[in-house]
C-alpha positions as CSV (number, residue, x, y, z in Angstrom):
1,M,129.2,93.9,99.3
2,T,126.8,96.0,101.4
3,T,123.7,97.9,100.4
4,P,121.6,99.8,102.9
5,T,118.3,99.0,101.1
6,A,114.6,99.3,101.5
7,A,113.6,100.5,105.0
8,Q,112.1,97.7,107.1
9,G,109.6,99.9,108.8
10,A,109.8,103.3,110.5
11,G,113.4,104.2,111.3
12,H,114.9,100.9,110.1
13,A,117.1,99.9,107.2
14,R,118.5,96.6,105.9
15,Y,122.3,96.3,105.5
16,T,123.2,93.3,103.2
17,F,126.6,91.6,103.3
18,R,128.0,88.7,101.2
19,L,128.7,85.4,103.0
20,R,131.5,82.9,102.5
21,V,129.9,79.5,102.8
22,S,131.9,76.3,103.1
23,S,130.6,72.9,102.0
24,G,129.9,71.9,105.6
25,V,128.0,75.1,106.4
26,L,126.2,74.8,103.1
27,A,124.8,71.4,104.1
28,Q,123.7,72.8,107.5
29,L,121.9,75.7,105.8
30,E,120.2,73.5,103.3
31,D,119.0,71.1,106.1
32,E,117.7,74.1,108.1
33,W,115.9,75.4,105.0
34,A,114.4,71.9,104.4
35,R,112.8,72.0,107.8
36,C,111.5,75.6,107.4
37,R,110.1,74.7,103.9
38,W,108.3,71.8,105.5
39,V,106.8,74.1,108.1
40,W,105.7,76.6,105.4
41,N,104.0,73.8,103.3
42,E,102.2,72.5,106.4
43,C,100.9,76.1,107.0
44,V,99.7,76.2,103.4
45,A,97.9,72.8,103.8
46,M,96.3,73.9,107.1
47,A,95.1,77.2,105.6
48,R,93.5,75.4,102.6
49,K,91.9,72.9,104.9
50,V,90.4,75.6,107.1
51,H,89.1,77.4,104.0
52,K,87.4,74.3,102.7
53,H,85.9,73.7,106.1
54,N,84.5,77.2,106.2
55,E,83.0,76.9,102.8
56,A,81.3,73.6,103.6
57,T,80.0,74.5,107.0
58,G,79.6,78.3,106.8
59,E,81.7,78.7,109.9
60,N,84.4,81.4,110.3
61,A,87.3,79.3,111.7
62,T,90.7,81.1,111.7
63,C,94.2,80.0,110.8
64,G,96.4,82.6,112.4
65,P,99.8,82.5,114.0
66,A,98.4,81.2,117.3
67,Q,97.0,78.0,115.6
68,L,100.1,77.6,113.5
69,D,102.4,78.0,116.5
70,K,100.5,75.2,118.2
71,M,100.8,73.0,115.1
72,L,104.6,73.6,115.1
73,T,104.9,72.8,118.9
74,D,103.1,69.5,118.4
75,A,105.1,68.7,115.3
76,R,108.5,69.4,117.1
77,Q,107.4,67.1,119.9
78,S,106.6,64.2,117.6
79,M,109.3,64.6,115.0
80,T,113.0,64.2,115.9
81,W,114.1,65.5,112.5
82,L,112.2,68.8,113.0
83,R,113.4,69.1,116.6
84,E,117.1,68.9,115.4
85,G,116.7,72.3,113.8
86,A,116.5,75.6,115.6
87,S,113.0,76.8,116.6
88,V,113.6,80.5,115.7
89,P,113.6,80.3,111.9
90,Q,110.7,77.9,112.0
91,Q,108.7,80.3,114.1
92,Q,109.7,83.2,111.9
93,I,108.6,81.4,108.7
94,I,105.2,81.1,110.3
95,R,105.2,84.9,110.8
96,D,106.2,85.3,107.1
97,F,103.3,83.0,106.1
98,A,100.8,84.9,108.3
99,K,101.8,88.2,106.8
100,S,101.6,86.9,103.2
101,R,98.1,85.4,103.8
102,A,96.8,88.5,105.6
103,K,97.9,90.7,102.7
104,A,96.1,88.4,100.2
105,L,92.9,88.3,102.3
106,K,93.0,92.1,102.7
107,D,93.2,92.5,98.9
108,I,90.3,90.1,98.4
109,K,88.2,92.0,101.0
110,A,89.0,95.3,99.2
111,K,87.8,93.7,95.9
112,L,91.0,94.6,94.0
113,P,91.3,93.3,90.4
114,M,93.1,89.9,90.1
115,R,96.1,91.5,88.5
116,Q,96.6,93.8,91.5
117,R,96.0,91.2,94.3
118,A,98.7,89.6,96.3
119,G,98.4,85.8,95.7
120,M,97.6,83.4,98.5
121,P,100.7,81.6,99.8
122,R,101.7,78.5,97.7
123,I,103.6,75.4,98.3
124,K,107.4,75.9,98.2
125,R,108.9,73.2,96.1
126,K,112.4,71.9,96.6
127,R,113.8,72.8,93.2
128,G,111.9,76.1,92.9
129,A,112.1,78.0,96.2
130,A,115.3,79.9,97.1
131,P,116.4,79.4,100.8
132,S,115.6,82.2,103.1
133,L,116.1,81.9,106.9
134,N,115.0,84.7,109.3
135,Y,116.4,85.0,112.8
136,T,115.4,87.4,115.6
137,T,117.8,88.7,118.3
138,R,117.6,85.5,120.3
139,G,118.6,83.4,117.3
140,F,121.9,84.9,116.3
141,R,125.1,86.5,117.7
142,I,128.0,88.3,116.1
143,R,131.3,87.2,117.7
144,D,134.8,87.9,116.5
145,G,133.5,89.1,113.2
146,R,131.5,85.9,112.5
147,L,127.8,85.3,112.4
148,H,126.7,82.6,114.8
149,L,123.2,81.3,114.1
150,A,121.0,79.1,116.3
151,G,121.7,75.5,115.7
152,G,125.5,75.8,115.7
153,I,125.8,77.4,112.2
154,V,128.8,79.7,112.0
155,L,129.1,82.0,108.9
156,T,131.9,84.1,107.6
157,V,130.7,87.6,106.7
158,V,132.5,89.9,104.3
159,W,132.3,93.1,106.4
160,S,132.7,95.8,103.9
161,R,131.6,98.4,106.4
162,E,130.5,98.6,110.1
163,L,126.9,98.4,111.2
164,P,125.8,101.7,112.7
165,K,123.9,100.0,115.5
166,P,123.4,96.4,116.8
167,P,121.0,94.6,114.5
168,S,117.5,93.5,115.6
169,S,117.2,90.6,113.1
170,V,119.0,89.0,110.2
171,R,117.8,87.2,107.1
172,V,120.2,84.7,105.5
173,Y,119.3,83.9,101.9
174,R,120.6,82.7,98.6
175,D,120.1,84.6,95.3
176,S,119.5,83.2,91.8
177,L,123.2,83.0,91.2
178,G,123.8,80.7,94.2
179,H,125.4,83.5,96.3
180,W,124.6,83.7,100.0
181,Y,123.9,87.0,101.8
182,A,123.0,88.2,105.3
183,G,120.6,91.1,105.6
184,F,120.8,92.8,109.0
185,V,117.9,95.1,110.1
186,V,119.3,98.1,111.9
187,A,117.8,101.2,113.4
188,T,118.7,104.1,111.1
189,V,121.1,106.8,112.2
190,T,120.7,110.2,110.7
191,E,124.0,111.5,109.2
192,P,123.3,115.2,108.6
193,L,125.0,117.0,105.7
194,P,126.0,120.7,105.5
195,E,123.0,122.9,104.7
196,T,123.0,124.5,101.3
197,G,119.8,126.5,101.4
198,A,118.7,125.2,98.0
199,V,115.5,123.4,96.9
200,I,114.8,121.2,93.9
201,G,111.8,119.8,92.0
202,I,111.9,116.4,90.5
203,D,109.7,115.0,87.7
204,W,109.8,111.4,86.6
205,G,109.7,110.3,83.0
206,V,110.6,107.8,80.4
207,K,112.7,109.8,77.9
208,E,114.7,111.0,80.9
209,T,114.4,109.0,84.1
210,A,114.4,112.2,86.2
211,T,114.0,115.9,85.1
212,T,114.8,118.4,87.7
213,T,114.8,122.2,88.1
214,S,118.6,122.0,88.0
215,D,120.1,121.1,84.6
216,A,123.2,119.6,86.3
217,H,121.1,117.1,88.2
218,D,118.9,115.6,85.4
219,L,119.2,111.8,85.3
220,P,119.3,110.5,81.7
221,H,117.9,107.1,80.8
222,A,120.9,104.8,81.3
223,Q,119.3,102.0,79.2
224,H,121.2,99.2,81.1
225,G,118.5,96.7,80.0
226,K,118.6,97.7,76.4
227,T,122.4,97.3,76.3
228,A,122.3,93.8,77.6
229,A,119.0,92.7,75.8
230,Q,120.8,90.8,73.0
231,K,122.9,88.8,75.4
232,L,120.0,88.1,77.7
233,A,117.8,87.0,74.8
234,H,120.6,84.6,73.6
235,Y,120.6,82.8,77.0
236,Q,116.8,82.7,77.2
237,R,116.6,81.1,73.8
238,M,119.2,78.6,75.0
239,M,117.1,77.9,78.0
240,A,114.0,77.3,75.8
241,R,115.9,74.8,73.6
242,R,117.2,72.9,76.6
243,R,114.0,72.9,78.7
244,T,112.9,69.5,80.0
245,P,109.3,68.2,80.3
246,K,107.4,68.9,83.5
247,N,108.3,66.8,86.5
248,R,111.6,65.8,84.9
249,P,114.9,66.9,86.4
250,D,116.7,69.7,84.7
251,T,119.6,68.8,82.5
252,K,123.1,70.1,83.1
253,G,122.9,72.2,79.9
254,Y,119.7,73.8,81.0
255,K,121.1,74.7,84.4
256,K,124.1,76.3,82.8
257,A,122.0,78.4,80.5
258,R,119.7,79.4,83.4
259,Q,122.8,80.4,85.4
260,A,124.1,82.6,82.6
261,A,120.7,84.3,82.1
262,A,120.5,85.0,85.8
263,K,123.9,86.4,85.9
264,V,123.0,88.9,83.1
265,S,119.8,89.9,84.8
266,K,121.6,90.4,88.1
267,K,124.1,92.6,86.5
268,I,121.4,94.8,85.0
269,T,119.7,95.1,88.4
270,R,122.9,96.1,90.1
271,Q,123.7,98.7,87.4
272,R,120.3,100.3,87.9
273,T,120.6,100.3,91.7
274,D,124.1,101.8,91.5
275,T,123.0,104.5,89.0
276,G,120.0,105.4,91.1
277,R,121.9,105.6,94.4
278,K,124.8,107.7,93.0
279,W,122.3,110.2,91.5
280,A,120.3,110.3,94.7
281,K,123.4,111.0,96.8
282,S,124.4,113.9,94.5
283,V,120.9,115.4,94.8
284,V,120.7,115.0,98.6
285,R,124.2,116.5,99.0
286,D,123.4,119.6,97.0
287,F,119.8,120.4,98.1
288,D,118.1,120.8,101.5
289,V,114.5,120.3,100.4
290,L,113.2,118.0,97.7
291,A,109.8,118.2,96.0
292,V,109.4,114.8,94.4
293,E,106.6,113.6,92.1
294,D,104.8,110.8,93.9
295,F,104.7,108.8,90.7
296,R,103.3,105.2,90.5
297,P,104.8,103.6,87.4
298,K,102.5,100.5,87.5
299,F,100.1,101.8,84.8
300,L,103.0,102.0,82.3
301,A,103.3,98.2,82.4
302,K,100.4,98.0,79.9
303,S,101.4,100.8,77.7
304,T,103.6,100.8,74.6
305,M,106.4,102.3,76.8
306,A,106.4,99.3,79.2
307,R,109.9,98.0,78.3
308,K,111.5,101.4,78.3
309,A,109.7,102.3,81.5
310,A,110.9,99.1,83.2
311,D,114.4,99.8,82.1
312,A,114.3,103.3,83.6
313,A,113.6,101.7,87.0
314,I,111.7,104.8,88.2
315,G,110.3,103.0,91.3
316,A,113.7,101.9,92.5
317,T,115.3,105.3,91.8
318,K,112.5,107.1,93.7
319,T,112.9,104.7,96.6
320,A,116.6,105.3,96.7
321,L,116.1,109.0,96.6
322,V,113.6,109.1,99.5
323,E,115.8,106.7,101.6
324,M,118.9,108.8,101.0
325,A,117.1,112.0,101.9
326,R,115.9,110.5,105.2
327,K,119.3,109.1,106.0
328,H,120.9,112.6,105.7
329,G,118.0,114.5,107.3
330,R,116.7,116.3,104.2
331,A,113.1,117.3,103.8
332,V,111.1,115.4,101.2
333,H,107.7,116.5,99.8
334,L,105.9,113.8,97.8
335,V,103.7,115.7,95.3
336,N,100.5,114.4,93.8
337,P,101.2,113.9,90.1
338,A,97.7,114.7,88.9
339,H,97.6,117.4,86.1
340,T,101.3,118.3,86.7
341,T,101.8,118.3,82.9
342,M,98.8,120.5,82.3
343,D,99.6,123.2,84.9
344,C,101.7,126.3,84.2
345,A,104.5,126.7,86.8
346,H,104.6,130.5,86.1
347,C,101.0,131.6,86.5
348,G,99.2,128.4,87.7
349,A,96.8,128.2,84.8
350,R,95.7,124.7,83.7
351,A,95.4,123.6,80.1
352,K,91.9,122.8,78.9
353,H,93.0,119.6,77.2
354,R,95.5,116.8,78.1
355,I,98.8,117.3,76.4
356,P,99.9,114.3,74.3
357,L,103.3,112.7,75.1
358,S,104.5,113.5,71.6
359,E,104.4,117.2,72.4
360,R,107.6,117.9,74.3
361,T,107.2,121.7,74.7
362,Y,104.7,123.3,77.1
363,T,103.1,126.6,76.0
364,C,100.8,128.3,78.4
365,T,97.7,129.8,76.8
366,A,97.2,132.2,79.6
367,C,100.6,133.9,80.1
368,G,102.4,132.7,77.0
369,T,105.3,131.0,78.8
370,V,107.1,128.5,76.7
371,S,109.4,125.8,78.3
372,P,110.3,122.2,77.9
373,R,107.4,120.0,79.1
374,D,109.3,118.1,81.8
375,K,111.1,121.2,83.1
376,N,107.7,122.9,83.6
377,S,106.4,119.8,85.5
378,A,109.5,119.9,87.7
379,R,108.8,123.5,88.6
380,V,105.2,122.6,89.3
381,M,106.4,120.2,91.9
382,L,108.1,123.1,93.7
383,V,104.9,125.3,93.5
384,R,102.7,122.5,94.9
385,A,105.2,121.8,97.7
386,G,105.0,125.5,98.7
387,L,108.5,126.3,97.5
388,N,109.5,129.2,95.3
389,P,111.0,127.9,92.0
390,A,112.7,131.2,91.3
391,S,115.0,131.1,94.4
392,A,116.1,128.8,97.2
393,D,113.8,130.6,99.8
394,L,110.9,128.7,101.3
395,V,107.5,130.2,100.8
396,S,106.1,128.1,103.6
397,P,108.2,126.2,106.2
398,A,109.0,122.6,105.1
399,R,108.8,119.9,107.7
400,R,112.1,118.1,108.3
């Protein structure tokens, strides 16, 4: 399995492949993760200690990567067990910790509400944290089709496709089902498609995941979560019945129920991803310029449409569309969604009052144009992006 997923920065993408892990290699990976988890927990302890010290004394002591690297150096000199593991993943987990803590401190400084803040890094417990090992270029090699990690770990990769360029880093991790994967970060390579001279406007919604100016490219709500809801609820109730008291080991029955629930959830996620990527590919293949609503679906989480909105996976579908467009060299305009349901795409007039969601037809009081609400919003995307909704010609040049 391979999925070029979320971009890892400007001009980079992550290609994920399944790993075949033997019992001997599994033991090596778990030992490596135990060392990295210990390093992470020591970083958490040091950060908390520095915070308490600053509160007590009023000082402004720091706990950045430099101090944590020194701590790791001292620990590796004094502990044979830690020294037996490779230094690269241990250094990288310090970088991961520093990024996580910096994000949390930035949110606190910005005075964001608690529900919007990134939480401070916590202790990773043995039974709760999934293994994740990150290696930079000096920590891995690809030889004879196998992945060689620092520390003598050799992994068999299921190469479902070739990497477009040599990878700059790799993350080896285990998912909730116990499957192991390797995610390679690779510089993106543009694969241009034939130009069509066509443009499209895209509006996100709940009734239909995406409504476009082309009827053939509308994306209906697939309802993958609703289809599997009964089965998932069955396994979740089974988990609740078999749950053990806190600080007691999980029973075999509870682990079995948890595995079954995780399998259903994973299938739903994969179905949503597959649907979104296939739709994105069809849109990018048929249109040169895309005017996409820059929609932030977070606010729907507290509305009555929360479950249906989550099942629509608008955020994941939008991400897949933008990544696919960049991969194939298409121009993307992210349009501010403010008042897009109130503006008339024909004359530009704005309604005096907000239109309720129950009203699915838009009627312009200025020019009398009547059209489906979401179709009108999709045409507004084209107007705001400087494109002509009546044809495929550009009113103003779009940046590629």
